[in-house]
N, C-alpha and C positions, 0 to 999 in steps of 0.2 A: 665277308670273307668267300661267300658264295660267287659274288660277283668277281673278285679278283682271281680266282682260280678258275671262272669260263674264261678270262681273258688271257690271264699265264699258258695254259695250255694249249689253246690254237696259236698263239705266239710262238710257244717254243717249237711247236710241230711245223711250222710257216719257216722259222729259222734254221732248224734241222733240213727241210728239204731243199732252201736254199744253198746251203753248205755241204750238201752231198754230191750237187751237181760237179762241185770243182775237185772233187776228190779221184785221183787217179788209180784205177783198179788193179789191182794186184800188186807185185813187186817184181824188181829183174836186178840181181846181183851178178855181175862180170868180170869182179877184179880179179879174180883169179884163172879167168877165160884161159886156156892153153891148147895145144895139142902135145903130146907125149907119144913119140918124138916128134919134132917141130919141123920135120923135113921127108920128103920122098926122092928117091932116086928112083927113076923109070926110063926103061930101053926106048930108045926112039924106034928100033926095029927088032922085033922078036925073031931069036934063032929057033927055028923049024925043030933041031933036036932038043935043045936046051931047055926051051920054052915049051915044049907039045902039050904038057898038060894045060896051061894057059891059055894055048891055041885052040884045043878042042873043047876045053870048056866055057870059051870065050869069058873067061875069068876078067872082071874089069881091074885098074890099078885102083887100088883106096887107101885112105889116111885111114888113122885110127878116130874113134870118136872124140868129139870137143868136149872137153874136161871143164868143170869148175863155172858151171853156169846154175846158178839156182834162182827160182822164181813162181811165180805162177801160173799153171798150166793153161793153153799147151804154149810151147815156147817154141816159135819157128826160127831155122837157120838159113841164112843165103848168104852166096857168094857176092859181096859190095862190088869189090874191084878187084882185077889181077895186073900186076904190074909187071910189064915185060920186057924184054931186052931190047927188042924189035919193034914192039906194039902191035904185031899181027893179031887182027882182032878174031880172024877164022879161027887161030888155035884156043884163045881165050875160050870160044863159045863151046869146045869141046869138052870143057872139065863142067861138072854139075855137083850139087850138095844134094845128099841122102840121108836117108833117118836122121840120128843125132849130130849133125854136122860131119858127115863123113863126104870128103871130098873126093870125087870119083872121076876116073877117066877109062873110056872104054879099053879095052885089052889092042885093039886095032885101031886104034887113034892113029892122026897125022900130024900130032903138034911137031914141030920142028925143035931141033938141039938147042938147049938154053935154060935160063932160070926164070922162074913165075911164083911171085910172092902175093900171096892173096890176102885180103881184109875181108873178114866176116861181119854181116849184120844177123844180129841176135835179138828177136822181139818177142812180145805178148802183148794182149790187151794193155795199151794205154802206153806203152814203154819201148823204146827201139833204140840200142847202142850197136855204133860201129868200133869192131876194132881193129887196127891198123897192123898189116904185118906180122900177123901170128901163123902162118904157115908158107913153107916153101917147097915147090917142086923141081926138080932138077933133071932135065930129061938131057938123058946121052945116047 
């Protein structure tokens, strides 16, 4: 019996070590991923009188935070792609993702009038998911 135990224990530890290499760390659930509201209307040009506070405070345009993401921390958020009407890459480069999935555009942006549809990548260690067309920015 002692000999059998001496064989089984090292064998089981070996099998456990092999199987641990194939396990993905953590989890990431994004079925309910959304923005509420799912769009933002931005002015192409700010009015010096009407938008005085935004201009003086240099307050950027921002979406609400991304909702409905659960998973093992840390979770990162990234703009995967932005589909535009004219495909202008310089306009797209002015958008950035900050904090918990907040899409931000500087107050003094030069993004032309148009519609911008965002796809977002959410990831953590071992997992990454892209959700298409989850947010829209309309520049008027």
